[in-house]
C-alpha positions, 0 to 999 in steps of 0.5 A, spaced: 483 488 517 477 488 512 475 495 511 481 498 509 484 497 502 491 497 499 493 501 494 498 497 489 506 495 489 511 497 484 517 494 482 523 495 477 530 493 476 536 495 471 541 489 470 546 486 466 547 480 469 541 477 471 539 472 465 532 471 467 529 478 469 522 476 469 522 471 474 526 476 479 521 481 478 515 475 479 519 474 486 519 481 488 512 482 486 510 476 490 513 479 496 509 485 495 503 481 494 500 484 500 499 491 497 495 489 491 491 482 490 487 484 484 491 484 478 499 483 476 503 485 471 510 485 468 514 488 462 521 487 460 525 491 455 528 486 450 533 490 445 529 497 446 522 493 445 517 492 451 514 486 451 509 485 457 504 480 460 498 482 465 492 479 468 487 479 474 489 475 480 495 473 484 502 473 481 502 466 481 496 465 478 497 470 472 504 468 471 506 461 469 513 459 467 512 459 460 509 466 460 515 468 464 519 465 459 516 468 453 517 475 456 525 474 454 531 476 457 532 484 457 536 488 462 530 492 464 524 490 467 518 493 471 512 490 475 506 491 479 501 488 483 494 492 484 488 494 488 483 498 485 483 505 488 481 508 481 477 504 476 474 497 477 478 491 477 479 489 469 485 486 465 484 493 462 486 496 468 491 492 470 499 495 470 504 496 467 500 501 463 504 500 456 504 505 451 507 506 444 508 513 441 513 516 435 519 516 440 518 509 443 515 506 448 513 507 455 511 502 461 508 505 467 507 502 474 503 507 479 502 506 486 497 512 489 491 516 487 491 523 483 486 528 486 486 532 480 485 526 475 478 528 473 480 535 471 486 532 467 482 527 464 477 531 461 482 536 459 485 530 455 479 528 452 477 535 450 483 535 446 482 528 442 485 523 447 481 516 447 482 513 453 482 505 454 481 504 461 478 507 467 484 508 471 488 515 473 494 511 471 492 512 464 492 520 465 499 520 467 501 516 461 498 521 456 501 527 460 508 523 460 507 521 452 505 528 450 511 532 454 515 527 451 514 529 444 516 536 446 522 535 450 529 532 449 529 526 454 524 522 458 526 524 464 525 532 462 518 529 460 517 526 467 519 532 471 514 536 467 508 531 468 510 531 475 508 539 476 501 537 473 500 532 477 496 533 484 495 527 490 499 521 491 504 517 486 510 513 486 512 511 479 516 506 476 517 507 469 521 504 463 523 507 456 527 503 451 533 505 454 532 507 461 529 505 468 525 511 472 522 512 479 519 518 482 515 520 488 510 525 489 512 532 492 509 530 499 512 523 499 505 520 501 506 513 498 513 509 499 518 508 494 525 505 495 532 504 492 536 498 493 542 494 490 544 487 489 552 485 490 553 484 482 551 492 482 543 491 479 539 497 481 532 496 484 526 500 485 520 497 490 515 500 494 518 496 500 524 494 502 521 487 503 521 486 496 529 488 495 530 483 501 526 477 496 530 479 490 537 479 494 538 486 494 540 491 500 537 497 501 540 504 499 535 509 501 528 512 500 527 516 494 526 523 497 519 527 496 519 530 489 525 526 487 526 523 480 531 517 479 534 515 472 538 509 471 541 508 464 548 506 461 551 512 464 549 510 471 544 513 476 542 520 476 537 524 481 533 530 479 529 534 484 522 536 481 521 544 481 514 542 485 518 539 491 518 544 496 512 541 500 512 538 507 513 531 507 507 527 509 508 519 508 501 515 510 502 514 517 498 507 515 504 504 512 506 503 519 500 501 522 497 496 517 500 497 509 507 495 510 510 488 511 512 487 518 519 486 515 520 492 511 524 498 513 521 505 512 524 512 513 530 508 517 524 505 521 523 498 522 515 497 521 515 491 526 518 495 532 513 501 530 508 496 531 510 494 537 511 501 540 504 502 538 502 496 543 506 499 548 502 506 548 496 502 548 498 498 554 500 505 558 494 509 556 489 504 555 490 498 560 485 492 562 485 487 567 486 480 563 489 473 563 492 473 556 494 478 550 492 476 543 493 479 536 488 479 530 493 476 524 497 479 521 498 486 522 495 486 529 500 481 532 506 486 533 502 491 537 500 485 541 507 483 543 508 490 544 502 490 549 504 484 552 511 486 554 509 493 556 503 490 561 506 484 563 500 480 561 502 473 557 502 473 549 499 467 546 496 465 539 488 465 540 487 466 533 489 462 527 489 465 520 488 461 513 494 463 509 491 461 503 485 466 501 486 473 500 485 479 505 477 479 506 476 486 504 477 484 496 470 481 497 465 486 494 459 485 499 458 485 506 455 478 506 461 475 502 466 479 507 463 475 513 464 468 509 471 470 508 472 472 515 469 465 517 474 462 512 480 466 514 480 466 522 478 461 527 479 461 535 484 457 538 479 454 544 484 451 548 488 458 549 481 463 550 477 458 554 475 462 560 480 467 559 479 475 560 482 477 553 486 483 550 484 483 543 489 487 539 487 489 531 489 495 527 483 498 526 475 498 526 472 501 519 465 498 519 465 494 525 462 488 522 468 484 522 470 486 529 463 484 532 464 477 528 471 476 531 469 478 538 463 473 538 467 468 535 472 468 541 466 468 546 463 462 543 470 459 544 469 460 551 472 467 552 470 470 559 471 477 557 474 481 550 477 488 551 479 490 544 485 495 543 486 498 536 493 500 534 490 506 530 486 512 532 478 512 529 477 513 522 473 519 521 475 522 514 475 519 507 482 518 504 484 520 497 491 518 496 491 511 495 487 508 500 480 506 498 475 509 503 472 515 499 466 516 503 464 517 511 458 513 510 461 506 512 466 509 518 462 507 524 467 512 528 464 517 525 457 517 528 458 513 534 462 514 541 467 509 543 462 506 548 457 505 543 462 502 538 464 497 544 456 495 545 455 494 537 461 490 536 460 486 543 466 488 546 467 488 554 471 495 553 474 498 547 480 503 546 483 506 540 491 509 539 491 516 541 493 520 535 499 524 538 502 517 538 500 515 531 504 521 529 510 518 533 511 512 529 516 514 524 520 517 530 522 524 532 525 526 526 518 525 522 513 526 528 510 532 524 511 529 517 506 524 516 499 524 513 494 522 518 488 525 514 483 519 515 484 521 523 484 528 523 482 531 516 488 535 515 489 533 507 496 535 505 495 534 498 488 537 497 481 534 496 479 531 489 473 535 485 470 528 484 471 523 489 468 516 487 472 510 485 468 509 479 468 516 477 471 514 470 466 508 469 461 511 465 
């Protein structure tokens, strides 16, 4: 789904038993690779000294065996995979962000986007701070460091910093002696905790990374919660600003998260199948087969087929050896990547009326190409069904849609979009069903601002992604 960009993935571990900790972090980050494909980094605590390596590219491109071995055998480590929702894609903006100060070192990994980063950065610059990056993560690191100089512990410094931050953030951090993890008071971005059979504690953006690391899911961190792991065990702290209504991003269920992850006790795979069932009930079509756009459209396609009774088949094949197409900076390159990434299966689609399930339409150009591809392969009709409501508003919380200008649904009706993309019919998921994806307990506790324009954590003063580039 080329129009919507991921945020990032974070991973952290405390272990006294694992000898090759950097290797396990690399495993966890690879499981989170779908959340960010621009850069990766790992930091390891070696006897209170933090060593790190990071670079531009996928995890396996950034880390060779020698580089992993060079990080040492510490007992605390953190890692990050990045997509740039604030600041451009350079090695300087890669994470973890590692800083040194008079009370030690700090390695910081951030998933999300601050809405007050512009004001905070200007205030820090006017006080004499010199920034080396154009990422809002460096703003967080300065604030934590400044508060650490005034407090007795790193956890108090983080708590004080949380009261200054606005917007979306899930953080995994490492000090000389502690592993820390926290979520913003709205819980906009996911963060969970797991435990290995030997007692190692892991924090990760998604439970699929816990599975890859051999850990079982314990629970999600609560909105506004800070968890600290050290020699004395695990402690939980509640930020004083944690009274806000929980508002997890609904798009985690629709697209961001991996199908095998569990978020807020809900299987992402099952949530997407329910979406397909809703579409079949509300937006039926006379067709011969149901197919999905890999990967996040497949679960909903299965749900549509089960509810409608129309057979499911694999009509599109994905080349798994290229990154997600949205990473390309121009539409021409995005189109060429779509051609490389997806191909129709003529024997499946020829002479068929097809229900095509995808997770969203942003610009419409990729949808148009896929519809054309299927018809060129012999499809008689293509009825497109979208497992999310229409994108009508920008997202300021870690999804890289910072303008309405590129949103095709903002200026066109559903019928007009269908004509533009060449579909025989088109329907979107009704927003009331989107709010039901996490179950009854969370029905009113999801952020759907990109669909309904209701922003739980405010709107930034300056919205451009490159606001710190000059």
